[in-house]
N, C-alpha and C positions, 0 to 999 in steps of 0.2 A: 446883524448877521448877514442880511441880504446885501448890504453895502460892501461888507468885507468880501463876500463871494463874488460880487460884481467886479471889485477891484482886482481880485485874484484872476478872474477870467480875462479881464482886460489886459492885465500884465502878461498873461500867457499868450494871448492873441498877438500882442506887440512883439513878444519874444519869437514866436513862430514866424511872424512876418519878416523880422530882421534876419532870421536864419534862412528863410526861403529866398530872400533877396541875395544873401551872401552865397547861397548854393548856385543860384542862377549866374551871378557874376563870376563864380569860379568855373562853372561848366561851359560858359560861352566860348572861351578860347579853345578848349578841348574840342568842342563841337565844330567850331570854325576850322580847326586844323583837319578834322576828319572830312568835312565837306570839301575843303580845298584839295585834299588828296584824291578825291573822286572826280575832279574836273579835268578836262583836257588842258593843254598848255595855254591856249588862247584865252580860255575862260578863267583860268587861275590867275592870269596876269591882269585881269580886268579889275578896275577899281569900284565898279558897281557891286554892292553886296547881293549875294544870292544865297539865301539860307537853305534852299533845297535844290541840289543839282538836277538839271533837267535830264541829262543823259549821263548818269553815273557810270564810271568805267574804272577798271583796275589797271589801265595802261600805264598810269604813272608809277604804280608799284613795280611793274615789269621793267620800265625804264630805269628805275632806281637801282634794281639789282643787276641789270644787264649792262648799263652804260657807266657804272662806277665800280669802285672796289668795296662795295657795301658789305659783302660777306666778310671780307678781311677786316673792315672796320668793326663790324659787330663781333667778330671773333676776338679781336684785340680787346674790346671793351669787356666782353664776357670773361676772358682769361684774367685780365688785370683786376676786375672787380671781384672775381671769385677768390683769387689768391690773396688780395688785400683783406677781404672779409674773413678768410680763414686765419691769417696772421694776426689780425686785430682781435678776433674772438679768442685765440689762443694766448697771445702775449698779454693782452689787456686784462683778461680774466685772471691770469697768474699774478699780474701786478696788483690788480684790485684785491685779490685774496690776501696777498702779502701785506698791503697797507691796511686792510680792514681787520684781519684776524691774527697776524703774526706780530710778535714783539721783537724788535731789533734796534740797535743803536742808530740814532739819526733818522728814524722812520718819519717822524713829523717834519723834520727839516727837509728831507728829500721830497716828501709829498708837497710841501708848500713851495719848494723851488720849482717843481714841475708845474704846479698851478700858476706860478708867477710867469712862466713862459707863455701861458695863454693870454696874458695881458699885452704881449708884444705883437703888433700887427704883422700879418703874414708878409706884407710888402717890404718890411724892414729886413727880414731874413731871406727874402727871395734871391737876391743877388749872391750873398755868401753861399747859400745852398747850391745855387747853379754853378758857381765857381768850383766848389768841392766836387760835385757830381760829374760835371761835364769836363772841366779843365784839369782838375787834379786826378780824379779817378778814371778819366777817359771813358765814361759810360754813355756819352751822348748817343741818341737815336737807338736806345735799347729798352727792353722791358724793365730791366733793373733800374735804369734812370727814372722811369716813370713811377715805379713802385717804392723805391728806397725811402724817400722822405715820409711815406705814409704807411710803413709797415706796422707801426703801433703809435696811435696818436694820444696826446695827453687828455683830450676830451673824453675819449673812450675809457682810458684808465680811471678818470674821475667818475665816470658813469658806473663802472663796475665796482669801484671802491664804495660808492654810496649804496649800491644795491646790496653788496655782500655784507655791509655793516648791519643790514636788517635781518640777516640770517641768524638763527639761534646758535650761540656759542656753546651751549650745553652738548649739542651733537658732536662738535669737534673735540670737546674735552672727553666725552665718553669714548670716542674713537681712539684718542691718545692713550687712555687708560687701558684699552684693549690691545694696545701695541701697534696701532696703525702708524705708518710713516706719514709725513706731511704730503708726499706725492700721492699716496693712496687715499688719504683723506680728501684731497682736492679732486681726484679722479672719481672716487666711488661715492662721495657724499656731496661735495660742493657743486660739482657740475650738474648732477641730476636735479637738484633742487633750485638751480639757477637758470633753468631753461627760459623762463619769461625774460629775464634780464639779458641773457645771451641772444635771444631772438630780437629784442629791441636793438641791441648792439649790432647784430648782423644786418638788420634792415637799414639802420642809419649809415653804416659803413658802405654797404652795397650801393645805396642811393647816392651817397656823396661821391664815391669813386666812379660810378657810372656817369654821373653828371659833371665830373671834373673836366675843366676845359683848359685853363691857362697853363698849368704846369706841363701837361702832356704836349700842348702846343709849343711850349718853350723848348723842350728837350728833344723833340722829334723833328726830322727834316723830310723824310720820305713818306709817300702815300701808304706804303705797306705797314708803317708803324703807327698810323693815325688811329685814334679811337673814333667812335661814331659821332661824338660831339664835334670834333675837329673836322671830320669829313663833311658834316652838314654845313658847317660854317664856310667851308671852301667849295661848296656845291655850285659850280658854275660850268657851263659849256662854252664853246668858242664864241658864240654870238651873244648869248644872254643867259640869265638864270632861269631855270625851269622850276617855277614855284610849286607846281603840282607835284613833281617828283620830290622836291624838297619837303613838302608837307607829308608825302607818303613816307619818306625817311623818318620824319619826326614822329609819325604814328608808330612805326616799327621800333624806334628808339624808346618810346614811352611804354611799350607793352611789358617789358620785364619789370618795370616799377609796379605796375598794377598786379602782375602775377605774384611778385614777391610779397607785396603787402597783404593781398587777400589770402595767400597760402599761410602766412604767419600772423593773421589778424588776431587770433585768439591769444597768442603769446604777447603780441604787441599791446593789446588792451589790458592784459594782466600786468605787464611791465610798467605802463605809465601810471597805474594806480597804486604801485608799491609805496608804502609809507603813509597812505591815506588813513585818516582816523575813522574808524567805524563807529556808528552810533549804536 
């Protein structure tokens, strides 16, 4: 008995040590970014590590907002991410409900065809999509060009289909017997009990679109249309790169991610445990 308890305690200590090591490795880049953002330009360009800034200053944050189009970049990112989060939550939840609970000809065929498109690398479809959006539709350097390919993604449809498959069908059948239409069933019954899944979908979509770099970089040409990620990548002055102001911008760009996660943390944790077997 004592040997078993000793082994159990030892395994727990090792597990905690590994988790602690992983936490430290994860937090070091975030801490270093914050420290660099509080240094002046000369110190931020130095290669000697300094874990605690001697004279912390917010001058880098002031330069970031006053000497660049930072507010425009942040506004673009917020607008694009908000719109795409709304469209994905709306359309992907509708598609997920249809594939999970409705019966119609070709349902499985259409669903598996959609899943099949996930097997195609994004680099393969990048050029055709660019030609359609920019050359054919003449939408280059517009919000529509940035958002159109991501209005509703197959991955999010699959996520909502899997989630809604776990919802009780008896509720839907009872509502149909009472004379509810499919739209009313979706709005009055499905959406309220799908909040955890919708929250997970919203978090994933907002984070993905906020951090998206290559596609907005490809279809935009002017500074006024840049998102915060593209703006940070092109963050240079006439003489050199201001690393302190760049790190300040990185801190500002990361804040919405933390706010979104912690504000929806309850739904997020509920959503990722859906389908787990309870003992």
